[in-house]
N, C-alpha and C positions, 0 to 999 in steps of 0.2 A: 604586446599584450598576454598579461601568464594565461594559464587555464581557466583559471578564478573570472576573469575580468570577462574572456570571450561567455562564458557559463549564465552570469550572471545578464550580458551585455544581451545575449541568445535569447535568451527566458523572454526579459525585453521585450524583442521584436517579437518574441512569438504570442506574447499578453494580447503587445500594439491589435497586434495582426487581427487575435480573436474580438479586441474590443471592438476591430474596423467596423468588421462583418456582422457584429451583432446592429450596429453603429449605423450600417451600411441598409438595415433594416432583410438582408439578405434571406433567401431559402437554402439556408446549410450547417447544416452539424459538424461541429468543432472539436475533434480532439486531441487533446494533445499524451503526449506518451513518451516521459522522460524525451529522447533525442530527437524527438520526429510529432509534426506536425500535420494530419491530418485536417485534409478541410472537405467531405463530402455532400456536391451540390445533383441535392438527384439521383445519383449515380456516379457521375463523373467528379471524380477527384482532382485535387490540387496537393499533395505532401511537402512540408517544406521537413527538411531536415536541419539538422546541425552535422557539422564535418569535424569534432573537437579538437583532431591530432594535428589534421593540417584547419584549421583555423578559417573551415570556411563554413558556410547554412548554401544549402542546395535547395529548390522546386525537381519537383519529378511533376508536369502533365501529361496533359493528349498531347501538347505539341513538342514534347522536348522534354530534356533533362538541364538542367544547369545548375552552374557555380561559383558559386562569389565568392573574391575575398576582401576587406579590407583597406581600400589603400587611402593615403589623405581624409582618414574619415568615411570616406561611404564604401561600399558596395560592390563591386564592377566585377562584371563577369572578367571570366580564364579565358571564355571563346572572344566575347565581340567587344567587352566593354561595355554595356545595358550595364545599364543601373537595377539592382536588387527590386528595391519596392516599385520601381518600373512598369518590372519582368509579368511581378508579384499582380500587382493593378491589372493589367493585359492579362496574365492565366487565369486570375481572377474573372474577370470580364466573364469569358470566353465559356470557361466553366458557369456563371451563373446563368450565362446566353441576356443580362442585362449590366453598366455602366455602374466600375469598381473601381475607387480611383484612392492607389494611398500615396500618401510623400512622403519621403525619407527627411 
């Protein structure tokens, strides 16, 4: 994928995350600034970042840092093969203190 396609895709993913947080009624402040989407759950932060040179999506949370690259249309972790949206759902649930699911 081209850099432009990656940026468009990651912008759409960031917007989808923000909408899902709002639709779920979670008490969170969301701030998107360039390559970074910050989710703040009363002081507990989850950061979603895009790393354009490697065309990866990164998640930083209390439980650790995660890197995801797209393979066959699915964002998978380089470390353990976990799927991006499943991992994001878990870290947001942990940060928010209530269940949250965002499907791929």
